[in-house]
Each structure stands twice: as C-alpha cells, then as structure tokens.
C-alpha positions as a printed Julia matrix, in Angstrom:
267×3 Matrix{Float64}:
 90.15  -46.36   17.42
 89.58  -46.33   21.29
 88.39  -50.23   21.34
 88.58  -49.95   25.01
 86.33  -46.89   25.42
 84.17  -48.11   22.86
 83.95  -50.81   24.65
 83.35  -49.73   28.38
 80.37  -47.02   26.9
 78.53  -50.16   25.12
 78.62  -52.11   27.59
 77.56  -49.03   30.03
 74.7   -48.94   27.74
 74.1   -52.46   27.67
 73.61  -53.02   31.91
 71.74  -49.66   31.74
 68.81  -51.54   29.04
 69.43  -54.6    30.81
 68.46  -53.34   34.19
 65.57  -51.34   33.28
 64.44  -54.58   31.44
 64.46  -55.97   35.2
 62.45  -53.61   36.56
 59.29  -53.9    33.41
 58.71  -57.53   33.61
 54.97  -58.21   32.14
 52.65  -60.9    33.14
 54.95  -62.82   30.07
 57.67  -62.08   32.08
 61.26  -60.89   31.41
 61.18  -59.37   26.88
 61.95  -61.59   24.34
 64.71  -60.5    22.35
 63.46  -60.54   18.88
 66.88  -60.21   16.84
 68.08  -63.32   18.54
 65.75  -66.07   18.36
 64.73  -68.19   20.93
 66.36  -65.83   23.5
 65.01  -63.48   26.16
 66.77  -60.44   27.98
 68.06  -62.66   30.76
 69.78  -65.32   27.94
 71.08  -62.52   26.16
 73.02  -60.99   29.27
 74.05  -64.24   30.54
 75.03  -64.92   27.21
 77.2   -61.75   27.1
 78.46  -62.14   30.46
 79.71  -65.4    29.34
 81.7   -64.34   26.75
 83.39  -61.58   28.69
 84.76  -64.45   31.44
 85.85  -66.2    28.09
 88.1   -63.57   27.2
 89.2   -62.57   30.82
 90.23  -66.15   30.85
 92.49  -66.07   27.8
 94.01  -62.96   28.51
 94.29  -62.86   32.33
 96.12  -67.19   31.7
 98.12  -66.07   28.46
 96.91  -68.68   26.52
 98.11  -69.61   23.27
 96.35  -72.41   22.66
 92.27  -72.85   22.52
 90.86  -73.44   26.09
 89.18  -76.67   26.43
 85.47  -75.83   25.03
 84.33  -78.24   28.52
 85.88  -76.8    31.4
 83.65  -73.99   32.47
 85.07  -73.15   35.81
 86.03  -69.89   33.57
 82.37  -68.62   34.36
 83.27  -68.25   37.78
 79.46  -68.43   38.81
 78.29  -66.85   42.54
 77.36  -69.67   45.22
 73.76  -68.18   44.94
 71.65  -68.42   40.88
 68.65  -69.17   41.89
 66.08  -67.98   38.92
 69.75  -67.36   36.54
 68.72  -68.7    32.83
 68.99  -72.05   31.9
 70.85  -72.2    27.91
 69.44  -75.62   28.24
 66.17  -74.1    28.74
 65.76  -70.4    26.43
 64.19  -68.63   26.28
 63.92  -68.29   29.41
 61.31  -65.61   30.88
 61.74  -65.24   34.59
 62.87  -62.14   36.32
 66.14  -61.0    35.69
 68.28  -61.69   39.26
 69.77  -59.08   40.88
 72.35  -61.16   40.93
 72.6   -62.03   37.62
 72.81  -58.26   36.65
 75.9   -57.9    39.16
 78.05  -60.76   37.62
 77.43  -59.0    34.72
 78.92  -55.85   36.05
 81.62  -57.3    37.48
 82.89  -59.2    34.1
 82.09  -55.95   31.81
 84.12  -54.01   34.36
 87.08  -56.02   34.41
 87.51  -57.11   31.13
 87.56  -53.16   30.2
 89.93  -52.88   32.75
 92.18  -55.52   31.75
 92.15  -54.17   27.48
 93.48  -51.21   28.93
 96.11  -52.81   31.44
 97.52  -55.47   28.04
 99.79  -54.25   24.96
 97.03  -54.88   22.06
 99.92  -56.78   20.74
 99.96  -59.06   23.11
 99.98  -62.5    21.58
 97.29  -64.69   22.88
 94.57  -67.8    21.42
 91.78  -66.43   19.49
 89.57  -68.07   17.29
 90.47  -65.44   14.15
 93.42  -65.47   12.42
 94.81  -62.53   14.22
 96.0   -64.04   17.74
 96.02  -61.14   20.41
 94.68  -58.89   22.29
 94.16  -56.15   19.92
 91.44  -58.68   18.65
 89.54  -58.99   21.59
 89.17  -55.77   21.88
 88.1   -54.62   18.28
 85.54  -58.07   18.53
 84.01  -57.26   21.87
 83.74  -53.47   21.67
 81.5   -54.83   18.28
 80.24  -57.44   20.03
 79.14  -55.94   22.61
 77.73  -52.97   20.21
 75.47  -55.52   18.95
 74.13  -56.7    21.43
 73.53  -53.43   23.59
 71.32  -53.05   20.29
 69.82  -55.9    20.61
 68.54  -55.82   24.36
 67.2   -51.69   23.46
 65.09  -52.88   20.21
 63.64  -55.29   22.73
 62.94  -52.92   24.88
 61.37  -50.22   21.89
 64.7   -48.02   22.33
 67.39  -49.01   20.32
 69.79  -46.87   19.63
 72.16  -46.53   16.26
 75.81  -47.45   17.22
 78.49  -45.19   17.23
 79.26  -44.14   13.57
 83.18  -45.16   13.95
 82.62  -48.21   15.32
 79.87  -49.46   12.85
 82.18  -48.2    10.16
 84.97  -50.53   12.0
 82.5   -53.24   12.07
 81.48  -53.27    8.28
 84.86  -53.72    7.84
 85.55  -56.01   10.53
 82.19  -58.38    9.07
 83.91  -59.06    5.81
 87.63  -59.24    6.53
 86.83  -61.6    10.01
 83.32  -62.55   10.37
 82.22  -63.62    7.01
 85.6   -66.63    6.42
 84.42  -67.52   10.55
 80.74  -68.31    9.51
 81.89  -69.36    5.65
 83.95  -72.22    7.32
 81.92  -72.92   10.33
 78.83  -73.81    8.05
 80.25  -75.08    5.66
 78.32  -72.42    2.98
 78.23  -73.04   -0.61
 80.46  -71.19   -2.64
 80.32  -67.76   -4.31
 79.9   -67.63   -8.46
 81.33  -64.24   -8.63
 78.54  -62.15   -7.16
 79.42  -58.3    -6.56
 78.27  -56.54   -3.7
 78.98  -52.99   -3.4
 77.71  -51.42    0.51
 78.12  -47.66    0.76
 78.1   -45.52    3.89
 75.61  -42.64    3.54
 76.87  -40.64    6.74
 80.18  -40.94    5.92
 82.82  -42.18    2.95
 82.77  -45.66    3.8
 82.72  -47.88    0.45
 83.22  -51.78    0.37
 82.94  -53.63   -2.95
 82.92  -57.35   -1.76
 83.19  -60.39   -4.7
 81.61  -64.17   -3.72
 84.25  -66.24   -5.32
 84.41  -70.06   -4.89
 87.71  -69.21   -3.32
 85.87  -67.27   -0.39
 85.3   -63.56    0.38
 87.1   -60.52   -1.6
 87.13  -56.93   -0.29
 88.16  -54.88   -2.27
 87.38  -50.78   -2.51
 86.99  -50.39   -6.64
 83.94  -48.68   -8.29
 83.8   -51.29  -10.44
 80.44  -52.97  -11.71
 78.59  -54.2    -8.8
 74.89  -56.2    -9.61
 73.72  -55.03   -6.28
 74.56  -51.99   -4.32
 73.15  -50.91   -0.41
 73.67  -47.42    0.53
 72.37  -47.2     4.49
 74.17  -45.14    7.35
 77.33  -47.13    8.75
 74.83  -48.49   12.18
 72.02  -49.55    9.13
 75.04  -51.7     7.04
 76.33  -52.99   10.22
 73.16  -54.51   11.54
 72.39  -55.17    8.31
 75.33  -57.32    7.64
 74.74  -59.0    11.33
 71.11  -59.84   10.11
 69.92  -57.84   12.87
 67.9   -55.41   10.67
 65.78  -55.69    6.93
 67.29  -54.04    3.8
 63.15  -53.06    3.28
 63.65  -49.33    4.39
 67.13  -48.73    2.85
 68.35  -47.64   -0.5
 69.04  -50.52   -2.79
 69.97  -50.54   -6.47
 69.92  -53.21   -8.32
 69.4   -57.26   -8.06
 68.14  -57.11   -4.42
 67.58  -60.73   -4.98
 71.4   -60.97   -4.06
 71.5   -59.53   -0.24
 69.27  -61.83    0.8
 72.14  -64.44   -0.84
 74.49  -62.4     1.07
 73.25  -64.91    3.94
 73.19  -68.41    2.0
 76.35  -67.54    1.35
 77.79  -65.7     5.03
 75.57  -67.38    7.56
 74.92  -65.71   10.16
 75.69  -67.3    13.52
C-alpha cells in the first residue's frame, strides 16, 4: 500500500475540514469533537500537528532511542501563538487562529516529503516493536484517517475511510495497537474469548482470541463467541472506539464487544 499517498490525502482532507471549522465558529466557540472527549477542533488540530512534528524530529534526526519527553523544542512554534489552544485548558473553544492552521499545513507537508525521501526499512525509534520509518508511515496514515473522520464528524460531514486503508487499519489494531493499549493501561487478562470481525465490502476476516498472554490473531473460521460484520471503515472506526456496534450486524454474545474495550482499553 502507498502509505505516503494515503497520508497526503488524509491530512489534506483534515486541513480542509479544519479551515471550514474556522469559518463556522458559533456563539459557543469552535466545535467540540464528540469522538475525542474534552477536545475541541482547535485542540485536535494542535494535537495532530504536534504528532507530525514529533515524527519529523525522530526521522530527520535518525533517532534510535526514545526522545526526551520533557523536550518540546521539536515542535517548533512560531513567535506569535496568541489564541492558540492550551492543552492544559482543553477544551479550547476560541476561534481557530490562521497561524495554527498554517503551522499544521507546514508540518503535515514536511512529514509527507520526509516519508517519501526515506527508505521505509530505515531504522528509527518508535514506541512499537517495529523500529522503522515504515512503521511511522503506516501509523501516521491511519492516525490521520481517524482524526480526519473525527473532525468531519464534529462538523456533521464525516466520510468513510478508504476501504484498503481501513482494512489494513483493522489488522494494525490487532497487531500493534491492542498489545500497546493493554500494556500501557495494565488491562485485565483475557479468558479465551473469541471474536470474529468480518468485512462486508471485501474479503477481510479477523479472528481474535483474548488469552491471558495477550491478543492472538489468526484467520481461522472456527467457533467464535461473537461476530461483527461491517464495512472495513466501520470495523476500523469501531475498533478505534469511534462508533458503537448498535447499527452494525452482530451475531452471538454482543456483550463481548463491550468487554473487548475493557481488555483493550481505548487511548
């Protein structure tokens, strides 16, 4: 998959939605983002822009060790940040400063160019077992798609995620995100629960077994306690805790879908 092209498309759509939001500030200020509790559109723009700058720092410096979490010089911020959201005061409901939107644009463009210039096999630090530029390409294409949906959803214009990227994001959830989420939040051990996720607009099929040792992923067709069938985009958004299963096709013990998020806590 061309993760660079996917990343470019998603960040451009995100920026377009953010600029639309900047023109639609109502009496209560800039819109809140329902799928990101306690954040406004301004907070989300700053968050994703900061993530991009962080990844730029890792790749451009060729870091193989974790960056200093207390060093924020990687951002870098312009001289004038009047009206910018303060992460300590979220949700920030003030108008979206043009400077914030331009800062986001510059960072996203720089990261896309950096992704295109570097070999995906090049070793750099990441929070995953996969220490490579390729990891960041995949991760940032998926994160951009999730947050593009978040901001469009806040504005009532949410479009589905590209089918190929969404299906890949489902696999990525079980391969990468689920172990990380469980470790970060000290989640309870699974008891052998088996969940099947079936793609309705393609051939994707994921069988997940929640064992005491962790999340086991295979493509088996054996017995499962519950099966969720939906489009690749819907499956991805469900697993990222963006949409409920209420309007999706569920067979078996639906309560296990809620238990999944206790075993794999959302970030």
